[in-house]
C-alpha positions in Angstrom: 0.1 0.1 0.0 3.3 2.4 -0.2 2.9 2.7 3.6 5.3 0.0 5.0 7.8 2.7 4.8 7.4 5.1 6.7 5.3 3.4 9.0 8.0 0.8 10.1 10.4 3.8 10.3 7.5 5.5 12.4 7.7 2.7 14.8 12.2 1.7 14.9 13.1 2.0 18.9 15.2 4.4 19.9 18.7 2.0 20.7 19.7 5.3 23.5 16.4 4.5 25.6 16.0 0.8 25.0 17.5 -0.8 28.1 15.7 2.4 30.6 12.3 0.8 28.3 13.3 -3.1 29.7 13.9 -1.6 32.8 10.9 -0.3 33.0 8.6 -3.0 31.1 6.0 -4.4 33.4 5.2 -8.5 34.5 5.0 -9.9 30.8 1.1 -11.4 29.6 2.3 -15.0 30.3 2.2 -17.6 26.9 -1.1 -18.9 28.6 -2.4 -15.4 29.3 -1.7 -15.0 25.1 -2.7 -18.3 24.3 -6.3 -17.1 25.9 -6.4 -14.1 24.1 -6.0 -11.2 27.3 -4.5 -10.7 30.2 -4.8 -12.8 33.3 -6.4 -10.2 34.8 -8.6 -9.1 32.7 -10.8 -12.1 33.7 -13.4 -11.1 35.7 -13.0 -12.6 39.4 -15.8 -14.9 39.3 -14.7 -15.9 36.0 -11.3 -16.9 37.8 -12.5 -20.5 39.0 -13.7 -21.7 35.4 -10.7 -20.0 33.4 -9.2 -23.5 32.4 -12.8 -24.3 31.0 -14.1 -20.9 30.4 -14.2 -20.3 26.6 -14.2 -16.2 26.4 -14.6 -14.1 22.2 -11.9 -15.3 20.6 -9.0 -12.5 20.5 -5.4 -11.6 17.8 -3.4 -14.5 18.8 -0.7 -12.0 18.2 -1.8 -9.7 20.6 1.6 -7.8 21.7 0.0 -5.8 24.2 1.4 -5.3 28.3 -1.4 -6.6 29.8 -2.3 -3.3 32.2 -2.3 -0.5 28.8 -5.3 -3.9 27.4 -8.1 -1.9 28.7 -7.0 1.0 31.0 -4.4 1.6 33.7 -7.1 0.5 36.6 -8.3 -2.2 34.9 -7.4 -4.3 37.1 -8.0 -2.9 40.8 -11.6 -1.8 39.6 -12.4 -5.6 37.8 -11.2 -6.6 42.2 -13.5 -4.0 44.0 -11.2 -1.5 44.5 -9.9 1.9 42.5 -6.4 2.1 43.8 -5.9 4.5 40.9 -7.3 7.2 39.6 -6.5 9.7 36.4 -4.6 12.9 37.5 -5.2 15.7 35.5 -5.7 18.4 39.0 -8.6 16.3 41.1 -9.6 12.4 41.4 -12.7 11.7 39.2 -15.8 13.0 41.8 -18.0 10.3 42.6 -15.1 7.4 41.2 -16.3 3.9 42.7 -14.1 2.6 45.5 -16.0 -0.4 45.7 -18.5 -2.7 44.4 -18.0 -1.6 40.7 -15.1 -2.4 37.8 -14.4 -1.2 35.5 -24.0 16.9 24.4 -25.7 17.9 22.1 -22.5 19.2 20.6 -21.2 15.3 20.2 -19.2 16.0 17.7 -21.4 14.3 15.2 -23.4 15.2 11.2 -26.0 12.4 11.7 -27.1 12.9 8.2 -23.8 11.3 6.9 -25.3 7.8 4.6 -23.5 5.0 3.6 -20.4 5.9 6.4 -18.8 7.0 9.9 -20.6 9.6 11.4 -18.7 13.4 10.2 -17.3 14.3 13.0 -17.5 18.4 13.2 -14.9 19.4 15.5 -12.8 17.8 18.1 -12.2 14.2 18.9 -15.3 12.6 20.3 -15.1 11.1 23.9 -16.4 7.5 24.4 -17.5 6.1 27.0 -15.3 2.9 27.6 -19.1 0.3 28.6 -20.9 2.9 29.4 -18.9 5.3 32.2 -17.4 2.2 33.6 -15.2 4.4 36.0 -18.5 5.0 37.7 -20.4 1.9 37.6 -20.1 -1.4 37.2 -19.5 -1.8 33.4 -22.4 -2.1 30.3 -24.8 -1.6 33.3 -27.7 0.4 32.1 -26.3 2.8 35.5 -23.2 3.2 33.8 -24.6 4.0 30.5 -27.4 6.4 32.2 -24.3 7.5 34.0 -22.4 8.4 30.6 -23.6 11.7 29.2 -23.4 13.2 32.6 -20.2 12.3 32.6 -19.4 14.7 29.4 -20.1 11.3 26.7 -20.5 11.6 23.0 -21.2 8.4 22.6 -21.0 5.3 24.5 -18.9 2.0 23.6 -20.3 -1.9 24.0 -19.8 -5.2 23.5 -22.9 -7.7 22.5 -22.8 -11.5 22.9 -26.1 -13.2 21.1 -27.6 -16.8 23.4 -28.5 -20.1 21.1 -31.7 -18.5 20.3 -30.7 -14.8 19.6 -31.1 -12.6 22.0 -28.5 -9.7 21.6 -26.9 -9.5 25.3 -24.7 -6.7 26.5 -21.5 -8.2 28.6 -18.1 -8.3 27.8 -16.4 -11.1 28.9 -18.4 -14.5 26.9 -18.8 -15.5 30.6 -20.8 -14.3 33.2 -21.3 -15.8 36.9 -20.3 -19.9 35.2 -22.7 -19.3 32.8 -21.7 -19.0 29.1 -24.5 -16.8 27.1 -23.2 -18.3 23.9 -24.7 -21.4 25.0 -27.6 -20.3 26.9 -30.6 -18.9 26.4 -32.3 -15.9 26.6 -34.4 -16.6 29.6 -30.7 -18.3 31.1 -28.8 -15.4 31.5 -32.2 -12.9 32.0 -32.2 -15.2 36.1 -28.6 -13.4 36.3 -27.1 -11.1 38.5 -24.4 -8.2 37.9 -22.2 -7.3 40.9 -24.7 -4.1 41.0 -27.4 -5.6 41.3 -28.8 -5.6 38.2 -29.9 -7.7 34.7 -28.0 -8.8 32.2 -29.6 -6.0 29.9 -30.0 -6.7 26.4 -29.0 -4.7 23.3 -32.5 -2.9 22.8 -33.2 -3.1 27.4 -29.4 -0.7 26.9 -30.8 1.6 23.5 -33.7 1.9 25.9 -31.7 3.7 28.3 -28.7 5.4 26.2 -29.2 9.2 25.6 -31.1 9.6 21.9 -28.1 12.4 21.5 -25.2 9.5 21.9 -23.4 7.4 19.3 -23.4 4.1 20.0 -20.5 2.1 18.7 -21.6 -1.7 19.1 -18.6 -4.0 19.3 -19.6 -7.4 18.5 -18.1 -10.9 20.3 -20.2 -12.5 18.7 -23.2 -12.9 16.1 -23.6 -16.2 13.9 -24.7 -15.2 10.6 -29.2 -15.9 10.8 -29.3 -13.3 13.8 -27.1 -10.6 12.0 -31.4 -9.1 11.0 -32.2 -9.0 14.3 -29.7 -6.5 15.6 -30.8 -4.1 12.8 -34.3 -5.2 13.4 -32.8 -3.4 17.0 -30.7 -0.5 15.8 -33.7 0.9 13.3 -36.5 -0.1 16.2 -34.9 1.9 18.8 -34.2 4.9 16.2 -31.0 4.3 16.6 -29.9 3.2 12.7 -28.1 6.3 11.8 -26.4 6.8 15.2 -24.9 3.6 15.8 -21.7 1.8 14.2 -20.3 -2.0 14.9 -16.5 -3.2 15.2 -14.8 -6.0 16.3 -11.7 -8.0 16.5 -13.6 -10.3 14.3 -13.1 -8.6 10.9 -15.0 -11.3 9.2 -18.3 -10.3 11.3 -17.8 -6.6 10.8 -17.3 -7.7 6.9 -21.0 -9.8 6.7 -22.8 -7.0 8.9 -21.6 -4.6 5.8 -22.4 -6.8 3.3 -25.2 -6.8 4.5 -26.2 -3.5 5.3 -23.9 -1.2 3.6 -24.9 1.9 4.7 -23.8 1.3 8.4 -21.1 2.8 9.9 -18.0 0.0 10.5 -14.9 -0.2 11.5 -12.1 -2.6 12.5 -10.4 -3.3 16.3 -6.7 -3.9 16.0 -4.6 -4.5 19.3 -1.0 -4.8 17.6 0.6 -2.4 15.4 -0.5 -2.4 11.5 2.7 -1.8 8.9 -0.7 -1.3 6.7 -3.1 0.0 8.0 -5.5 -0.1 5.1 -5.7 -3.3 4.1 -7.7 -4.7 6.8 -10.8 -1.1 6.4 -10.6 -1.9 2.8 -11.0 -5.4 3.4 -14.6 -4.7 5.3 -15.0 -1.7 4.2 -14.7 -0.1 7.1 -13.9 3.6 7.9 -12.1 3.5 11.3 -9.7 2.1 12.8 -9.9 1.2 16.5 -6.2 1.2 18.0 -4.1 0.0 21.3 -4.2 3.5 22.1 -0.5 2.8 23.2 0.4 1.5 19.7 -1.0 5.0 18.0 1.8 7.1 16.6 2.3 10.4 14.2 2.5 8.0 11.4 -0.6 6.1 11.6 -2.4 8.6 12.3 -1.0 10.7 9.1 -1.3 7.2 7.4 -5.5 7.2 8.4 -6.2 10.7 7.6 -4.2 10.8 4.6 -6.7 8.0 3.1 -10.0 9.8 4.7 -10.2 7.5 7.8 -10.1 7.5 11.4 -8.6 6.4 14.7 -10.1 6.0 18.3 -7.8 5.2 20.9 -8.6 2.2 23.5 -9.0 2.4 26.2 -7.3 5.7 27.6 -8.0 6.9 31.1 -4.7 8.8 32.0 -4.7 12.7 30.5 -1.3 12.6 30.1 -2.1 9.8 27.6 -5.5 11.5 26.2 -2.7 14.7 25.5 -0.6 12.7 23.5 -4.0 11.5 21.8 -4.8 14.5 21.2 -2.1 16.3 20.2 -1.3 13.3 17.1 -5.4 13.3 16.2 -7.4 11.0 17.3 -10.0 11.0 16.2 -12.1 9.6 19.6 -11.0 8.5 23.2 -12.6 5.4 24.5 -12.3 6.3 28.2 -13.8 4.2 31.7 -13.4 8.7 32.7 -15.3 10.5 30.1 -15.5 13.8 32.9 -11.8 13.5 32.3 -11.7 12.9 28.8 -14.1 15.9 28.6 -11.6 17.7 30.2 -8.8 16.7 28.1 -10.4 17.9 25.4 -12.0 20.9 26.1 -7.6 22.0 27.3 -8.0 22.7 23.6 -6.0 19.3 22.5 -8.6 18.6 20.8 
């Protein structure tokens, strides 16, 4: 694609700092974790007894991202039930949960754009990762309700389909030992999240998400026979023009685009792409979702130069936000949307 040379050069290590960087590296992800496609910290405590048997969503086998970076610096602490550190941008976010949770109009969107990603008018989008997951339990109704009040322009959430074709919103495929993709809707509805809520369906989530917000849906698992159910629920909720899908499984992204070309699409990557346009062009996607530590100026420039967008995930540190905004990313996916809002308002985006 003509991009491999400059991008490879942009990723050349600084030999003078190589030793220092190696000493600063956190604990490496074990081969077992890599085989499972996730870090040990990323497994919900209630799922750990089933770790040997559990079949979480399939993730790329070449993930090279350091464990704490996969879903933000504070993910492991939130998942253990306590936030030991919050973003230090001058003040800790008010109301950040320390127990029992883990982890505007003026949205910057032109929802009238047809057949592609909604156009961004100005500034970077603040995307609430699994809702306002720094304050309420992730992918819960409470987290979705809190997102707009915390300054989000958009919400990111995850879906799995049950054996009878009901779409549930949850990151992991396992909830309290129950595999969503092997269960009926009735079985999943009987479960409770740590905050006492039931696991929401996509229909439930769309009903509580503010209509001013864009909705980015990461499709974890979706058999082809249920594609139409996804489309129907988006249409029924009036969310068709303000929704987009993305995922690590680019086959699903491509398939959904063939079935509904006007549906905005993105692809997720967790390793640095030497040929970033290939996956986008192959799937018909218009946005790359990139792990934030693997974003640099060469990647942003290559994507913008070809007319694509880039969203950074999952970024909670204000310093990281400022760096990414200086690179002109199109969105920050964060557990702390109010921190992202302040970073954008400060002029970085």
